[in-house]
C-alpha positions as CSV (number, residue, x, y, z in Angstrom):
1,M,0.1,0.3,0.0
2,G,2.9,2.1,-0.1
3,N,2.2,3.3,-3.1
4,L,-1.1,4.4,-2.6
5,S,-3.1,7.8,-2.0
6,G,-4.1,8.6,0.8
7,L,-7.7,8.8,-1.1
8,Q,-7.3,5.5,-2.0
9,Q,-5.8,3.9,1.1
10,L,-9.4,5.1,2.4
11,G,-11.4,3.6,0.1
12,V,-9.3,0.5,0.3
13,G,-9.6,0.4,4.4
14,L,-13.6,1.6,3.7
15,A,-14.3,-1.2,1.0
16,G,-12.6,-3.7,3.8
17,V,-14.9,-2.4,6.3
18,G,-17.8,-2.7,4.0
19,A,-16.8,-6.4,3.5
20,L,-16.3,-7.2,7.6
21,N,-20.2,-5.4,7.4
22,S,-21.5,-7.8,4.9
23,G,-20.3,-11.0,7.4
24,V,-21.5,-9.3,9.9
25,S,-24.8,-9.3,8.0
26,G,-24.4,-12.7,7.3
27,L,-24.0,-14.1,10.2
28,A,-27.0,-12.3,11.6
29,Q,-29.0,-13.7,8.7
30,Y,-28.3,-17.3,9.5
31,E,-27.9,-17.1,14.1
32,S,-31.6,-15.6,13.3
33,G,-32.7,-18.7,10.5
34,Q,-31.0,-20.9,13.9
35,A,-33.0,-19.4,15.6
36,Q,-35.9,-19.8,14.1
37,K,-35.5,-23.1,13.6
38,K,-35.2,-23.9,18.0
39,A,-38.1,-21.7,18.0
40,D,-40.2,-24.1,15.4
41,D,-38.7,-27.1,17.1
42,Y,-39.9,-25.7,20.4
43,N,-43.4,-25.4,19.3
44,A,-43.0,-28.9,17.5
45,A,-42.8,-30.1,20.8
46,V,-45.7,-28.4,22.3
47,D,-47.1,-30.3,20.3
48,L,-47.0,-32.9,20.5
49,Q,-47.6,-33.0,24.8
50,E,-50.9,-30.8,23.8
51,T,-51.6,-34.0,21.7
52,R,-50.4,-36.8,24.4
53,D,-52.5,-33.9,27.2
54,K,-55.7,-34.4,24.5
55,A,-55.8,-38.2,24.6
56,Q,-55.1,-38.5,27.5
57,T,-58.1,-36.5,28.1
58,S,-60.6,-38.5,25.6
59,E,-59.5,-41.9,27.1
60,A,-60.9,-40.8,30.5
61,K,-63.7,-39.6,28.6
62,Y,-64.4,-42.4,27.1
63,S,-63.7,-44.8,30.5
64,N,-65.1,-42.5,32.0
65,L,-68.5,-43.0,29.7
66,I,-68.1,-46.8,30.0
67,G,-68.6,-46.7,33.5
68,R,-71.6,-45.1,32.6
69,Q,-73.4,-47.2,30.5
70,A,-71.9,-50.7,32.7
71,T,-73.7,-48.6,35.6
72,A,-77.1,-47.5,33.7
73,Y,-77.1,-51.2,32.2
74,A,-76.3,-52.8,35.6
75,A,-79.4,-50.8,37.5
76,A,-82.1,-51.9,34.5
77,G,-80.7,-55.0,35.0
78,I,-79.4,-55.7,32.9
79,D,-76.8,-58.8,32.0
80,I,-73.7,-56.3,31.1
81,S,-71.2,-59.5,30.3
82,S,-72.8,-60.3,26.9
83,G,-74.8,-59.2,24.2
84,S,-76.5,-56.0,23.5
85,A,-74.3,-54.4,26.5
86,L,-72.0,-55.8,26.3
87,L,-71.6,-55.0,22.4
88,M,-72.2,-51.1,23.3
89,M,-69.5,-50.9,25.5
90,A,-67.4,-52.4,23.0
91,H,-68.4,-50.2,20.4
92,T,-67.6,-47.0,22.5
93,A,-64.5,-48.3,24.3
94,A,-63.7,-48.9,20.3
95,Q,-64.6,-45.5,19.4
96,S,-62.5,-43.8,22.4
97,A,-59.0,-46.4,20.5
98,A,-59.9,-44.6,17.1
99,E,-60.0,-41.1,18.3
100,Q,-56.9,-41.1,20.0
101,E,-55.6,-42.6,17.2
102,S,-56.8,-39.9,15.0
103,E,-55.4,-37.2,17.3
104,V,-51.8,-38.5,18.1
105,Q,-51.8,-39.1,14.5
106,A,-53.3,-35.3,13.8
107,G,-51.0,-34.3,16.5
108,D,-47.2,-36.4,15.2
109,E,-47.9,-34.3,12.0
110,Q,-47.8,-31.5,13.1
111,A,-45.5,-31.9,14.8
112,A,-43.4,-32.9,11.9
113,L,-44.4,-30.3,10.0
114,Q,-43.3,-27.8,12.6
115,R,-39.4,-29.6,12.8
116,Y,-39.3,-29.5,8.7
117,Y,-40.2,-25.0,8.7
118,G,-37.0,-25.2,11.1
119,R,-35.0,-27.1,9.4
120,V,-36.4,-25.0,6.3
121,A,-35.8,-22.0,8.4
122,A,-32.3,-22.7,9.1
123,F,-31.0,-24.0,5.3
124,N,-32.0,-20.3,4.6
125,G,-30.8,-18.5,6.8
126,T,-27.3,-20.0,5.9
127,I,-28.1,-19.8,2.8
128,G,-28.8,-16.0,2.8
129,G,-26.0,-15.0,5.6
130,I,-24.0,-17.3,2.6
131,S,-25.5,-15.2,0.0
132,T,-24.8,-11.5,2.1
133,F,-21.4,-12.2,2.6
134,I,-20.4,-13.3,-0.6
135,S,-22.2,-9.9,-1.8
136,G,-20.9,-7.7,-0.2
137,L,-17.4,-9.7,-0.2
138,S,-17.8,-8.8,-4.5
139,K,-19.0,-5.2,-4.1
140,S,-16.0,-4.5,-2.2
141,L,-13.9,-6.6,-4.4
142,T,-15.1,-4.4,-7.0
143,S,-14.8,-1.2,-5.0
144,V,-10.9,-2.2,-4.2
145,A,-10.2,-2.9,-8.0
146,G,-12.0,1.2,-9.8
147,I,-9.7,2.7,-5.9
148,M,-6.6,1.0,-7.4
149,G,-7.1,2.2,-10.6
150,P,-7.3,-0.2,-14.6
151,S,-3.3,-1.2,-13.7
152,M,-4.3,-4.0,-10.5
153,S,-6.2,-5.6,-13.9
154,R,-3.1,-5.8,-15.4
155,G,-1.1,-7.4,-12.9
156,G,0.7,-4.4,-11.8
157,G,2.7,-1.9,-12.9
158,G,1.7,-2.2,-16.3
159,S,4.2,-4.1,-18.0
160,S,3.4,-7.2,-20.1
161,P,3.9,-10.8,-19.0
162,D,7.5,-11.4,-21.0
163,G,8.6,-8.3,-20.1
164,D,8.2,-5.0,-22.2
165,G,7.2,-3.1,-20.1
């Protein structure tokens, strides 16, 4: 840098600051993507827990219903160990299992979707960060090349490769 004017040195320094700024911006985009991934992973965990809670509530609701059915049949003098009463309680139990399975499947799918969104956000943050850094670096290098003038693009001193000057 010894044969650069003060203005050229200032320009090169500012281009360096620009490159550093693009690196910081790129890192911020990357970190933003990672933070979004963590948030989406957390949401997936919450969805799974809520699904398990719903399934337990549903199971308790149907167990209670089957108990009330058995009590009502027994109070009416109906044998609950066979026949229509038993079939009705078995049907209620089957409905319970189907509802719980449906709730669990829906929750699992929602959680998987949240995790997918997290992976996409992390990927986008990484790619955006790299792109921002490369774009900023390219602009800085173009700026430095403009400051240095045409002699930089010819390799420095303006002489040809065979030494003809």
